C-alpha positions as a Markdown table, in Angstrom:
| # | Residue | x | y | z |
|---|---|---|---|---|
| 1 | Met | 18.2 | 10.0 | -46.1 |
| 2 | Glu | 16.5 | 12.9 | -47.8 |
| 3 | Lys | 14.4 | 11.6 | -50.7 |
| 4 | Arg | 14.5 | 13.6 | -54.0 |
| 5 | Glu | 12.8 | 12.9 | -57.3 |
| 6 | Leu | 15.7 | 13.9 | -59.6 |
| 7 | Pro | 17.5 | 10.8 | -61.0 |
| 8 | Leu | 20.7 | 11.6 | -59.0 |
| 9 | Val | 22.1 | 10.6 | -55.6 |
| 10 | Ser | 24.7 | 12.0 | -53.4 |
| 11 | Leu | 25.9 | 9.5 | -50.7 |
| 12 | Ser | 28.6 | 9.8 | -48.0 |
| 13 | Ile | 30.1 | 7.4 | -45.5 |
| 14 | Ser | 31.6 | 9.4 | -42.7 |
| 15 | Asn | 33.7 | 8.4 | -39.7 |
| 16 | Lys | 33.3 | 10.4 | -36.5 |
| 17 | Phe | 37.1 | 10.8 | -36.3 |
| 18 | Gly | 39.1 | 13.8 | -37.4 |
| 19 | Ala | 42.1 | 15.9 | -36.5 |
| 20 | Ala | 40.7 | 17.0 | -33.1 |
| 21 | Phe | 41.3 | 13.4 | -31.8 |
| 22 | Glu | 45.0 | 13.4 | -32.6 |
| 23 | Asp | 47.8 | 14.3 | -30.3 |
| 24 | Lys | 50.7 | 16.6 | -31.4 |
| 25 | Lys | 52.9 | 13.7 | -32.5 |
| 26 | Ile | 50.5 | 12.3 | -35.1 |
| 27 | Lys | 48.8 | 15.5 | -36.2 |
| 28 | Gly | 47.7 | 15.0 | -39.8 |
| 29 | Leu | 47.0 | 11.3 | -39.4 |
| 30 | Ala | 43.2 | 11.4 | -40.1 |
| 31 | His | 43.9 | 13.4 | -43.3 |
| 32 | Phe | 46.7 | 11.0 | -44.3 |
| 33 | Ile | 44.3 | 8.1 | -43.9 |
| 34 | Glu | 41.8 | 9.9 | -46.1 |
| 35 | His | 44.4 | 10.0 | -48.9 |
| 36 | Leu | 45.7 | 6.4 | -48.3 |
| 37 | Val | 42.5 | 4.5 | -48.8 |
| 38 | Phe | 42.3 | 5.9 | -52.4 |
| 39 | Thr | 45.7 | 4.4 | -53.2 |
| 40 | Gly | 44.4 | 0.9 | -53.8 |
| 41 | Thr | 42.5 | -2.1 | -52.3 |
| 42 | Lys | 42.9 | -5.8 | -52.6 |
| 43 | Thr | 41.1 | -5.8 | -55.9 |
| 44 | Arg | 41.3 | -2.2 | -57.2 |
| 45 | Thr | 44.2 | 0.2 | -58.1 |
| 46 | His | 44.0 | 3.9 | -57.6 |
| 47 | Glu | 43.1 | 4.3 | -61.3 |
| 48 | Asp | 40.3 | 1.7 | -61.0 |
| 49 | Ile | 38.7 | 3.6 | -58.1 |
| 50 | Ser | 38.4 | 6.9 | -59.9 |
| 51 | Arg | 37.7 | 5.5 | -63.3 |
| 52 | Glu | 34.8 | 3.3 | -62.2 |
| 53 | Ile | 33.0 | 6.4 | -60.9 |
| 54 | Glu | 34.0 | 8.8 | -63.6 |
| 55 | Lys | 33.1 | 6.6 | -66.5 |
| 56 | Lys | 29.5 | 6.6 | -65.2 |
| 57 | Gly | 29.5 | 10.4 | -65.1 |
| 58 | Gly | 30.0 | 10.7 | -61.3 |
| 59 | Ile | 32.2 | 12.4 | -58.8 |
| 60 | Ile | 34.1 | 10.8 | -56.0 |
| 61 | Asn | 36.0 | 12.7 | -53.3 |
| 62 | Ala | 36.6 | 13.0 | -49.5 |
| 63 | Phe | 37.4 | 15.6 | -46.9 |
| 64 | Thr | 38.8 | 15.7 | -43.3 |
| 65 | Ser | 37.7 | 18.2 | -40.7 |
| 66 | His | 38.4 | 18.5 | -37.0 |
| 67 | Glu | 35.7 | 16.0 | -36.0 |
| 68 | Leu | 34.8 | 14.1 | -39.1 |
| 69 | Thr | 36.3 | 12.3 | -42.1 |
| 70 | Ser | 33.9 | 11.8 | -45.0 |
| 71 | Phe | 34.1 | 9.8 | -48.2 |
| 72 | Trp | 31.4 | 10.5 | -50.8 |
| 73 | Phe | 30.2 | 10.3 | -54.4 |
| 74 | Lys | 27.5 | 11.8 | -56.6 |
| 75 | Leu | 26.1 | 9.7 | -59.4 |
| 76 | Pro | 23.1 | 9.1 | -61.6 |
| 77 | Ser | 20.7 | 7.0 | -59.4 |
| 78 | Glu | 21.0 | 3.8 | -61.5 |
| 79 | His | 24.6 | 3.6 | -60.5 |
| 80 | Val | 24.2 | 4.0 | -56.7 |
| 81 | Phe | 25.4 | 0.5 | -55.9 |
| 82 | Ala | 28.4 | 0.9 | -58.2 |
| 83 | Gly | 29.3 | 3.9 | -56.1 |
| 84 | Leu | 28.6 | 2.1 | -52.8 |
| 85 | Asp | 30.8 | -0.8 | -53.9 |
| 86 | Ile | 33.7 | 1.6 | -54.3 |
| 87 | Leu | 33.2 | 3.3 | -50.9 |
| 88 | Cys | 32.8 | 0.0 | -49.1 |
| 89 | Asp | 35.9 | -1.4 | -50.8 |
| 90 | Ile | 38.2 | 1.5 | -49.9 |
| 91 | Leu | 36.9 | 1.5 | -46.3 |
| 92 | Asn | 37.0 | -2.3 | -45.8 |
| 93 | Asn | 40.0 | -3.4 | -47.9 |
| 94 | Pro | 42.7 | -0.8 | -48.2 |
| 95 | Ile | 46.2 | -2.4 | -48.5 |
| 96 | Phe | 48.4 | 0.5 | -47.5 |
| 97 | Asp | 51.1 | -0.6 | -49.9 |
| 98 | Leu | 54.4 | 0.6 | -48.5 |
| 99 | Gln | 55.7 | 2.1 | -51.7 |
| 100 | Lys | 52.4 | 4.0 | -52.3 |
| 101 | Phe | 52.4 | 4.9 | -48.6 |
| 102 | Glu | 55.7 | 6.8 | -48.9 |
| 103 | Lys | 54.6 | 8.3 | -52.3 |
| 104 | Glu | 51.4 | 9.6 | -50.8 |
| 105 | Lys | 53.4 | 11.1 | -47.9 |
| 106 | Lys | 55.3 | 13.2 | -50.5 |
| 107 | Val | 52.0 | 14.3 | -52.1 |
| 108 | Ile | 50.7 | 15.6 | -48.7 |
| 109 | Leu | 54.0 | 17.4 | -48.1 |
| 110 | Glu | 53.4 | 19.2 | -51.4 |
| 111 | Glu | 49.8 | 19.9 | -50.3 |
| 112 | Ile | 51.2 | 21.5 | -47.0 |
| 113 | Lys | 53.5 | 23.7 | -49.1 |
| 114 | Met | 50.6 | 24.7 | -51.4 |
| 115 | Tyr | 48.5 | 25.8 | -48.5 |
| 116 | His | 51.4 | 27.7 | -46.9 |
| 117 | Asp | 52.1 | 29.5 | -50.1 |
| 118 | Ser | 48.6 | 30.7 | -50.4 |
| 119 | Pro | 48.5 | 33.4 | -47.6 |
| 120 | Gln | 44.8 | 34.1 | -48.2 |
| 121 | Arg | 44.2 | 30.5 | -47.1 |
| 122 | Phe | 47.0 | 30.0 | -44.6 |
| 123 | Val | 46.0 | 33.0 | -42.5 |
| 124 | His | 43.0 | 30.8 | -41.5 |
| 125 | Asp | 45.4 | 28.2 | -40.0 |
| 126 | Leu | 47.1 | 31.0 | -38.1 |
| 127 | Ile | 44.0 | 32.3 | -36.5 |
| 128 | Glu | 43.2 | 28.8 | -35.2 |
| 129 | Lys | 46.6 | 28.7 | -33.5 |
| 130 | Lys | 45.6 | 31.9 | -31.6 |
| 131 | Leu | 42.1 | 30.7 | -30.8 |
| 132 | Tyr | 43.0 | 27.2 | -29.5 |
| 133 | Ala | 45.9 | 25.6 | -27.7 |
| 134 | Ala | 47.8 | 22.8 | -29.4 |
| 135 | Pro | 47.3 | 20.2 | -30.7 |
| 136 | Phe | 43.7 | 21.3 | -31.6 |
| 137 | Gly | 45.0 | 24.6 | -32.8 |
| 138 | Asn | 47.4 | 22.9 | -35.2 |
| 139 | Ser | 46.5 | 22.5 | -38.9 |
| 140 | Ile | 44.2 | 19.6 | -39.8 |
| 141 | Ile | 46.6 | 18.6 | -42.5 |
| 142 | Gly | 49.6 | 18.3 | -40.1 |
| 143 | Ser | 53.1 | 19.6 | -40.5 |
| 144 | Lys | 56.1 | 18.5 | -42.5 |
| 145 | Glu | 57.5 | 17.0 | -39.3 |
| 146 | Thr | 54.4 | 15.1 | -38.1 |
| 147 | Val | 53.5 | 13.7 | -41.6 |
| 148 | Ser | 57.1 | 12.7 | -42.3 |
| 149 | Ser | 57.3 | 10.8 | -39.1 |
| 150 | Leu | 54.2 | 8.6 | -39.8 |
| 151 | Lys | 55.0 | 4.9 | -40.4 |
| 152 | Arg | 52.9 | 2.3 | -42.2 |
| 153 | Asp | 53.3 | -0.1 | -39.2 |
| 154 | Phe | 51.5 | 2.5 | -37.0 |
| 155 | Val | 49.0 | 3.8 | -39.5 |
| 156 | Ala | 47.5 | 0.5 | -40.8 |
| 157 | Pro | 46.6 | -0.9 | -37.4 |
| 158 | Tyr | 45.3 | 2.5 | -36.3 |
| 159 | Phe | 43.0 | 2.6 | -39.3 |
| 160 | Lys | 41.6 | -0.9 | -38.4 |
| 161 | Arg | 41.0 | 0.2 | -34.8 |
| 162 | Val | 39.2 | 3.5 | -35.7 |
| 163 | Tyr | 37.3 | 2.6 | -38.9 |
| 164 | Val | 34.7 | 0.3 | -37.4 |
| 165 | Pro | 31.0 | 0.3 | -38.2 |
| 166 | Ser | 30.0 | 1.8 | -34.9 |
| 167 | Asn | 31.9 | 5.0 | -35.9 |
| 168 | Leu | 30.3 | 5.4 | -39.3 |
| 169 | Val | 27.4 | 7.6 | -40.4 |
| 170 | Val | 25.8 | 7.2 | -43.9 |
| 171 | Val | 23.9 | 10.0 | -45.5 |
| 172 | Ile | 21.9 | 9.7 | -48.7 |
| 173 | Val | 20.4 | 12.7 | -50.6 |
| 174 | Gly | 18.6 | 11.9 | -53.8 |
| 175 | Asn | 16.6 | 9.1 | -55.5 |
| 176 | Ala | 17.5 | 5.7 | -54.1 |
| 177 | Asn | 15.8 | 2.8 | -52.4 |
| 178 | Phe | 16.6 | 3.3 | -48.7 |
| 179 | Asp | 15.8 | -0.3 | -47.6 |
| 180 | Lys | 18.0 | -1.8 | -50.4 |
| 181 | Val | 20.9 | 0.6 | -49.5 |
| 182 | Cys | 20.6 | -0.4 | -45.8 |
| 183 | Asp | 20.5 | -4.1 | -46.6 |
| 184 | Tyr | 23.6 | -3.7 | -48.8 |
| 185 | Leu | 25.5 | -1.8 | -46.1 |
| 186 | Glu | 24.6 | -4.4 | -43.4 |
| 187 | Lys | 26.3 | -7.0 | -45.5 |
| 188 | Gln | 29.3 | -4.9 | -46.3 |
| 189 | Phe | 29.9 | -3.8 | -42.7 |
| 190 | Pro | 29.2 | -6.7 | -40.4 |
| 191 | Lys | 28.8 | -5.7 | -36.7 |
| 192 | Ala | 32.3 | -6.3 | -35.6 |
| 193 | Gly | 34.6 | -4.2 | -33.4 |
| 194 | Glu | 33.9 | -1.2 | -31.2 |
| 195 | Phe | 36.0 | 1.9 | -30.8 |
| 196 | Ser | 34.6 | 4.5 | -28.4 |
| 197 | Met | 35.7 | 8.0 | -29.3 |
| 198 | Lys | 36.2 | 10.3 | -26.3 |
| 199 | Glu | 35.2 | 13.9 | -26.8 |
| 200 | Pro | 38.2 | 15.9 | -28.0 |
| 201 | Lys | 40.1 | 18.1 | -25.6 |
| 202 | Ile | 39.7 | 21.7 | -26.8 |
| 203 | Val | 41.3 | 24.5 | -24.9 |
| 204 | Lys | 40.3 | 28.0 | -25.8 |
| 205 | Gln | 42.7 | 31.0 | -25.8 |
| 206 | Arg | 43.1 | 34.5 | -27.2 |
| 207 | Gly | 46.0 | 36.3 | -28.9 |
| 208 | Ser | 47.4 | 38.1 | -31.9 |
| 209 | Leu | 49.9 | 36.9 | -34.5 |
| 210 | Val | 51.8 | 38.7 | -37.2 |
| 211 | Glu | 53.8 | 36.8 | -39.9 |
| 212 | Lys | 56.0 | 38.7 | -42.3 |
| 213 | Arg | 56.5 | 37.3 | -45.8 |
| 214 | Gly | 58.5 | 38.2 | -48.9 |
| 215 | Ala | 57.2 | 38.1 | -52.4 |
| 216 | Ile | 53.7 | 39.2 | -51.5 |
| 217 | Asp | 52.1 | 42.7 | -52.0 |
| 218 | Gln | 48.8 | 42.3 | -50.0 |
| 219 | Thr | 48.2 | 42.0 | -46.3 |
| 220 | His | 45.8 | 39.2 | -45.2 |
| 221 | Tyr | 44.0 | 40.0 | -42.0 |
| 222 | Ile | 41.6 | 37.9 | -39.9 |
| 223 | Phe | 39.5 | 39.1 | -36.9 |
| 224 | Ala | 38.0 | 36.2 | -35.0 |
| 225 | Met | 36.4 | 35.1 | -31.8 |
| 226 | His | 35.0 | 32.0 | -30.1 |
| 227 | Ser | 31.3 | 31.8 | -30.7 |
| 228 | Pro | 28.3 | 29.8 | -29.5 |
| 229 | Leu | 28.1 | 26.1 | -30.3 |
| 230 | Pro | 25.9 | 24.9 | -33.2 |
| 231 | Trp | 22.2 | 24.2 | -32.5 |
| 232 | Ser | 22.1 | 26.6 | -29.5 |
| 233 | Asn | 19.7 | 29.6 | -29.6 |
| 234 | Glu | 22.8 | 31.9 | -29.6 |
| 235 | Tyr | 24.2 | 30.2 | -32.7 |
| 236 | Tyr | 21.1 | 31.1 | -34.7 |
| 237 | Ala | 21.4 | 34.6 | -33.5 |
| 238 | Leu | 25.1 | 34.6 | -34.7 |
| 239 | Glu | 23.9 | 33.5 | -38.2 |
| 240 | Val | 21.5 | 36.5 | -38.2 |
| 241 | Leu | 24.3 | 38.8 | -36.9 |
| 242 | Asp | 26.6 | 37.6 | -39.6 |
| 243 | Ala | 24.0 | 38.2 | -42.4 |
| 244 | Tyr | 23.8 | 41.8 | -41.3 |
| 245 | Leu | 27.4 | 42.4 | -40.4 |
| 246 | Ala | 29.7 | 40.7 | -42.9 |
| 247 | Asn | 28.0 | 38.2 | -45.2 |
| 248 | Gly | 27.6 | 39.4 | -48.7 |
| 249 | Met | 28.1 | 42.6 | -50.7 |
| 250 | Ser | 25.2 | 44.4 | -49.0 |
| 251 | Ser | 26.6 | 43.7 | -45.5 |
| 252 | Arg | 27.7 | 46.6 | -43.2 |
| 253 | Leu | 31.4 | 45.7 | -43.3 |
| 254 | Phe | 31.6 | 45.1 | -47.1 |
| 255 | Leu | 29.9 | 48.5 | -47.7 |
| 256 | Lys | 32.0 | 50.3 | -45.1 |
| 257 | Ile | 35.5 | 48.8 | -45.8 |
| 258 | Arg | 35.3 | 48.3 | -49.6 |
| 259 | Glu | 32.6 | 50.5 | -51.0 |
| 260 | Glu | 33.0 | 53.6 | -48.8 |
| 261 | Arg | 36.7 | 53.5 | -47.9 |
| 262 | Gly | 38.2 | 51.4 | -50.8 |
| 263 | Leu | 40.5 | 49.6 | -48.4 |
| 264 | Ala | 40.0 | 46.1 | -49.7 |
| 265 | Tyr | 38.9 | 43.9 | -52.5 |
| 266 | Ala | 37.9 | 40.9 | -50.4 |
| 267 | Val | 35.8 | 41.3 | -47.3 |
| 268 | Arg | 34.1 | 38.1 | -46.1 |
| 269 | Ser | 33.1 | 36.2 | -43.0 |
| 270 | Asn | 33.2 | 32.5 | -42.0 |
| 271 | Leu | 31.3 | 30.5 | -39.4 |
| 272 | Asn | 33.6 | 27.5 | -38.6 |
| 273 | Ala | 31.8 | 25.1 | -36.3 |
| 274 | Glu | 31.3 | 21.4 | -35.5 |
| 275 | Lys | 29.9 | 19.6 | -32.5 |
| 276 | Asn | 32.5 | 20.7 | -29.9 |
| 277 | Tyr | 33.9 | 24.0 | -31.1 |
| 278 | Ser | 32.8 | 27.2 | -32.9 |
| 279 | Tyr | 34.5 | 30.4 | -34.0 |
| 280 | Tyr | 33.5 | 33.3 | -36.1 |
| 281 | Ser | 35.9 | 35.1 | -38.4 |
| 282 | Ile | 36.1 | 38.1 | -40.7 |
| 283 | Tyr | 38.8 | 38.1 | -43.4 |
| 284 | Val | 40.0 | 41.3 | -45.2 |
| 285 | Gly | 42.6 | 41.5 | -47.9 |
| 286 | Thr | 44.0 | 45.0 | -47.6 |
| 287 | Lys | 47.2 | 47.1 | -47.6 |
| 288 | Arg | 49.6 | 46.9 | -44.7 |
| 289 | Glu | 49.1 | 50.5 | -43.5 |
| 290 | Ala | 45.3 | 50.0 | -43.4 |
| 291 | Val | 45.2 | 47.2 | -40.9 |
| 292 | Lys | 44.5 | 49.3 | -37.8 |
| 293 | Glu | 41.8 | 51.2 | -39.6 |
| 294 | Val | 40.2 | 48.0 | -40.8 |
| 295 | Glu | 40.2 | 46.6 | -37.2 |
| 296 | Lys | 38.7 | 49.9 | -35.9 |
| 297 | Leu | 35.9 | 49.7 | -38.5 |
| 298 | Ile | 35.1 | 46.1 | -37.6 |
| 299 | Leu | 34.9 | 46.9 | -33.9 |
| 300 | Glu | 32.8 | 50.0 | -34.6 |
| 301 | Glu | 30.3 | 47.9 | -36.6 |
| 302 | Phe | 30.0 | 45.4 | -33.8 |
| 303 | Ile | 29.2 | 48.2 | -31.4 |
| 304 | Asn | 26.8 | 49.8 | -33.9 |
| 305 | Val | 24.7 | 46.6 | -33.9 |
| 306 | Lys | 23.0 | 48.2 | -30.9 |
| 307 | Asn | 21.2 | 50.4 | -33.5 |
| 308 | Leu | 19.9 | 47.4 | -35.5 |
| 309 | Thr | 16.3 | 47.9 | -36.5 |
| 310 | Glu | 13.4 | 45.5 | -36.8 |
| 311 | Lys | 13.4 | 46.0 | -40.6 |
| 312 | Glu | 17.1 | 45.1 | -40.8 |
| 313 | Leu | 16.6 | 42.1 | -38.6 |
| 314 | Lys | 13.8 | 40.8 | -40.9 |
| 315 | Glu | 16.0 | 41.5 | -44.0 |
| 316 | Ser | 18.8 | 39.5 | -42.5 |
| 317 | Gln | 16.5 | 36.6 | -41.6 |
| 318 | Glu | 15.1 | 36.6 | -45.1 |
| 319 | Arg | 18.6 | 36.5 | -46.5 |
| 320 | Leu | 19.5 | 33.5 | -44.5 |
| 321 | Ile | 16.3 | 31.6 | -45.3 |
| 322 | Gly | 16.8 | 32.3 | -49.0 |
| 323 | Leu | 20.5 | 31.3 | -49.0 |
| 324 | Arg | 19.7 | 28.0 | -47.3 |
| 325 | Arg | 17.1 | 27.2 | -50.0 |
| 326 | Val | 19.5 | 28.1 | -52.8 |
| 327 | Ser | 22.3 | 26.1 | -51.2 |
| 328 | Ser | 20.0 | 23.1 | -50.6 |
| 329 | Glu | 19.5 | 22.8 | -54.4 |
| 330 | Glu | 22.9 | 21.1 | -54.5 |
| 331 | Ser | 22.5 | 17.7 | -52.9 |
| 332 | Ile | 26.2 | 17.6 | -51.9 |
| 333 | Asn | 25.7 | 20.6 | -49.6 |
| 334 | Val | 22.8 | 18.9 | -47.8 |
| 335 | Met | 24.6 | 15.6 | -47.6 |
| 336 | Asn | 27.6 | 17.3 | -45.9 |
| 337 | Glu | 25.5 | 19.4 | -43.5 |
| 338 | Leu | 23.5 | 16.3 | -42.5 |
| 339 | Ala | 26.7 | 14.4 | -41.7 |
| 340 | Phe | 27.8 | 17.2 | -39.4 |
| 341 | Ala | 24.3 | 17.3 | -37.8 |
| 342 | Ala | 24.6 | 13.6 | -37.2 |
| 343 | Leu | 27.7 | 14.2 | -35.0 |
| 344 | Ala | 25.5 | 16.0 | -32.5 |
| 345 | Asp | 22.4 | 13.8 | -33.1 |
| 346 | Lys | 20.6 | 16.8 | -34.6 |
| 347 | Glu | 19.6 | 15.4 | -38.0 |
| 348 | Glu | 15.9 | 16.3 | -37.4 |
| 349 | Glu | 16.8 | 19.8 | -36.2 |
| 350 | Tyr | 18.6 | 20.4 | -39.5 |
| 351 | Tyr | 15.1 | 20.8 | -41.0 |
| 352 | Glu | 14.1 | 23.3 | -38.3 |
| 353 | His | 16.5 | 26.0 | -39.5 |
| 354 | Glu | 14.0 | 28.3 | -41.0 |
| 355 | Arg | 11.8 | 28.3 | -37.9 |
| 356 | Arg | 14.8 | 28.8 | -35.6 |
| 357 | Ile | 16.1 | 31.7 | -37.6 |
| 358 | Lys | 12.7 | 33.4 | -37.6 |
| 359 | Ala | 12.6 | 33.0 | -33.8 |
| 360 | Val | 15.7 | 35.2 | -33.3 |
| 361 | Thr | 14.9 | 38.6 | -31.7 |
| 362 | Leu | 16.5 | 42.0 | -31.9 |
| 363 | Arg | 17.6 | 41.6 | -28.3 |
| 364 | Asp | 19.3 | 38.2 | -29.1 |
| 365 | Val | 21.4 | 39.7 | -31.8 |
| 366 | Lys | 22.4 | 42.9 | -29.9 |
| 367 | Glu | 23.4 | 41.1 | -26.8 |
| 368 | Leu | 25.5 | 38.6 | -28.7 |
| 369 | Ala | 27.3 | 41.3 | -30.7 |
| 370 | Ala | 28.2 | 43.2 | -27.5 |
| 371 | Lys | 29.5 | 40.0 | -25.9 |
| 372 | Leu | 31.6 | 38.9 | -28.9 |
| 373 | Ala | 33.3 | 42.2 | -29.6 |
| 374 | Asn | 35.1 | 42.1 | -26.2 |
| 375 | Asn | 36.9 | 38.8 | -26.9 |
| 376 | Tyr | 38.6 | 38.8 | -30.2 |
| 377 | Ser | 41.9 | 37.5 | -31.7 |
| 378 | Thr | 43.7 | 38.5 | -34.8 |
| 379 | Ala | 46.1 | 37.0 | -37.3 |
| 380 | Val | 47.9 | 38.9 | -40.1 |
| 381 | Ile | 50.3 | 38.0 | -42.9 |
| 382 | Val | 52.0 | 41.1 | -44.1 |
| 383 | Pro | 54.6 | 41.9 | -46.8 |
| 384 | Lys | 58.2 | 42.3 | -45.5 |
């Protein structure tokens, strides 16, 4: 828990189970379960679940990642136990009604289509296919084939086996009584059942992929590489490198690709990492004939990091420290980051971020840039 004085609370109950633990036949199962628990419990309908939170001015939602599935709410502090009652109910008492099971399957199939039809988003799924072997490299949401094949008689018992108290992590950010929340949770989740999660099997690879599409005008390009795991010294160096290279409108690549050359509207980077994997990507929305030039500019800027100055290093560090403080104003952001930190037993180190960023040296950043530039993959969606 991170205590805050504002009369608000963000609270999540997360399961240390996500898409990375699925084999190719059941890809999308964790995400499907995330949906299903909201379809109704022994005492609440889907409408009851959302209405009981929203009528109190709150938000309720969930997400699935490769290594975590998280259910959360944000509410005025006086309603914290009303929110907890909902989360505990959907995690303890989902009924997996067969009719709603099949209906929710259709909803997810539409979600798959939606993501596919957004090339700016779907190209991120494609780059994971090039960076990692299946099934890890397959989409978290699954495919039409895998989701369609899931049966209630398989999913319901699987849920009971995996959603046990020993797998759950609770994070609270805001104004709440910690001891009372703990007492409440101990009663809601009696210590019954164990399910030991083995570390996911993640096989790295490299490659390039081009997908041609009709009915689009823009080319969506991603340049990506495997990167250091979170909490390592090199990962903090990567954050500093990103702040200098591609994060924000003052970054080297934004200025070079968009402002100087006019080759793109969107130029942005992403650090995608959990406990057992990490990759760094740079996305550019450009025109088809400019892809080679864009790739050349990215590689040049990685090489030019050797000219990084002490002044530029300090500016990048200051940017990261400031961004963390700004982001931390939103309690939901801190709640989610602490849940991922808990995966690696690094909750305390989450609060060491500023010190670790300041400890990064010029040599750290230059050596990392030189190493990363030699091992990249690409994915491109281009107009036919």
